N, C-alpha and C positions, 0 to 999 in steps of 0.2 A: 638788236638781234631778234630774229623771228623763228617761229617754230617751223621745223622742216616738214611737219605733218600737215598742219592746218594753215600755216603762214601767219598766225597771230603773233603779235609782239610779245616777247618774253621779258619778264622783269629781270633787270640785271641781278645776277647772283641766284636767281631762282632755279630750282631743280626740276620743276614740272611745269608744263604748259598750263597756264590758267584757263585755257579754253578747252583743249581736248584731253589734258592730263598726260600727255606723252612725256617721257623722261628726257631731260636735257642732257646730251652727251657733249662734253667739252674737250677740246684738244688744246693743250697748253704748249705754246711755242715761245722760245726765248725772245727778248726784245730786239736782238740784233737782226732778226729776220723780219722785223716790222709787224709782228702779229701780237695783238693785245690779249688781255685776259679773256675777252669774250670772242676773239676770232677763232674760227674753226669749230665752234660749238655746234652740235647737231642734236636733234631730238630723235629718240627711238620710241616709236609707239609700243607700249607693253600692255597687252590685254589684261584687264583687271577682273577679278572674280569677287563678287560681293561676299563679305566674310560670312554672312549667314548661310549662303548657298554652298560654301566650300565644305565638302565632307571631311570628317576627321580621319587621319591616317589609321588604317587597320580596322575601321568600323564601317559596315555597310548600312545603308538606310533601310528601315523596315517600312513596309506598306501599312496603311491603317487597318486593313483586314487582318493582317498577321497580329497586330497589337491587340485587336478585339478578341482574336482566338486565344491568345495567351491569357487575357483577363478572364475569359469564360472558363478556361481550364482551372485557373486559381480559385474561382468562385465554386466550381463543382467540387474541388478537393476540400475546400473549407466546409462545405455542406456535408460531405461524406464523413469528415472527422466529427462534426457536431452530432450527426445522427448516430454514428457508432458509439460516441461517448454517452449519449442519452440511453441507448439500448443497454450498454454495460451497467450503467447506474441503476436502471430499472430491474435488471436481473439480480444485482447485489441487494437491493432493498426488498425485493419480493422473491426470495428463493423458493418458496413453497407454493406460489400461486400457480394455477393451471397453465397460464400463458408462459411462465418461465420454465416450467418443467416439460411442457409440451404434451402432457397427458392429464386427463381428468381423473382424480382419485375415485375409486369405486366406493359407493356408500356402504358404511359399515352396517352389518346385520347382527343383531344381538337377540338371543332367545332367552326369555325370562322364565325361569322355572316357576311352576304354580306354587303359590304359598299355601300354608296350612289353612289360612282363613278362606281361600277359594276352593279348597278341596271339599266335596260334598260330605265325605265320611267324617272329616274333622269337624265340619260345621254341625253335623247331625249328632255327633257324640258329645255328651256333656262332659266337661273337664272336672277334675277332682276338686278344683277351687270353687266351682259352681255348685258342687253337691252339698246339700244341707248337712249330711252326716260328716263329710270331710271338714266342713267349716266348724262343726261343733267339737271335733276332736282330731288331733294329728295321728290317731291310730290308723295303721295301714290295714285295710280290710281285705281278707283273702276270699277268693271265689269259692262258692259251694253253699248249698242250702243248709248244711249242718252247722255253720257258724252261728253262735248266739247273737242276736241283733242288739242285745242290751249291754255288751261289753264296751265300756267307755273310758276314756282317759281325761281326767279333769286337772291333771298336774300342770299342763301347759309347757311341758318340756319334751325335747326330742326323744330322750331316753324313755320317758313315760309311754310314748307311742310304740317304741320297740318292745317294751315290757308287755304292753297290751296285746301285741301279736302272739307272744308266748302264752299268755293267759287265755286267749281265744282258742288256742290249741287244746288247753286243758278243758275248757268248757265244752268245746265241740266234741272232743273225744269221749267225755263222760256222758253227754246228752245223747250221743248216737250209739253208745255201747262199744265204741272203738277204744278200749281201755289201754292197749299198748301205746296208742297215739297220745293219750293223756298222761300216761306214766312217763313218757319220754321228756315231758316238761320238767320233771324233777331232776335235781343234780345228784352227784354221788353221795353227799351227806344225807339227804332224805332217803335215797334208795337203800342206804345201809340200814334203815330202821324198818322197812317193809319191802316185801318182794312184789313183783309184778302181779303174781297170782293173788296175794293178799289184797293188794290195791283193787284189783278187779272185783273180788268178792265183796269188799266193803262199799264199793261204789255202784253195785248192781241195783238198778231201779232208781238211782239218784239223778236229779236234774238241777242244773245251775241256772240262775237268772239274776238280772239287775247287778252285774258285777261292775263296780266303779273303782277306778284308781284315783284316790283323793290327792296323794302327794308322792313325790319322789325325792329321797334324801341320799346324797352320795355317801359312800362308806369306803374304808380302805380296800375292801375286797370287791366292791360293786355298788349296789344301791339298795336302799330299803324302800319297798313299795307298800304304802298303806292302802288296803283294799277292803271294800265291803261288798257283800253279795248275799243272795238268798238261795237256799236249797230245799228241795222237797225229796223225801225218801221214805221207804217203809219204816214203820215204827221200830222194827227190830234192828234197823241199822242207824237210826237217828240218835243223837245225844239225848240221854235220859228219856228215851222213847219218843222224841219229837218227830213229827212228820213234816214239819215246816220250821226251818231254822234261819235266824239272821246271824251272819258272821261278820266279825271285824278282825282282820288278821294283818300282820306286818310281815310280808314276804321279803326275806333276805335273798336278793337276786345276785347271781354271778354270771359273768359272760364266758361262755365256752365256745371258742371260735367266733362265729357271727351270731350265735343264738344266746338269748337270755334264759337261764334255768333257775328254778326255785331251790335254793340251797338249804333254807330253813324256814319254818312257818309258825312262829309263836303267836298265840292268840292274845287279844286284849282281855283285861279283867271283865268278868261278867258275861262273856260270850262263849259259845253261841247262846242266843236267846230264842225263845219260842216266838213264832210269828203271832202277831195280834190278829184275831179274826176280823 
């Protein structure tokens, strides 16, 4: 049997022509008609398509340019995601930076008040701590030329300084003839023993000097202030006709409001003494 397409011999029982590949079509006839198994066989050429070139059903082939375009879009999208993520992380880590907030903070301006050390008046004025008089005694000195410069407190206590202020009023009042000022230093108990007029008459022409507070002793009603001082006075007013006397007294002081007053003033034995020339 031969191929009807190319005429090449066909292998018995073969389904394709070994030369051109055409399909062998066989027609089977019963033996009574004298036709054998291979009689009536014909080959029908069937165009063949290489499997690789045959497109899949429902899928269109893409050109190379379209493929590259898709890849480029994917790359651009990935880059955009990376840049966006990096920007978000930078803002989260640096919330207060100028680049994150979009504005540059204005520099702060502070005004420093001038200190006392830089003030000319404070530098030129000597402090109480630097004053020799204040260093020697805690006594508060009042202004005025009538205060006696020799009133000192050697007790070393705060109360002693307060008592010294009252005794300076006594000294200043007597020395300047302002007897009501000096009389106001005495408390009710002492005032009951002499009037303001009697006090003025007995102190006329008297001057105090060298008043020193030696010690301060607390008492149930106030403090006892032991003081020594010198007075000069007319002989008619001095003890036993003395014109210069040395005194040693224990002033019993009470506090009335914010002021210390002399409540009683007993003297030490043997005083007052006449000054030694």
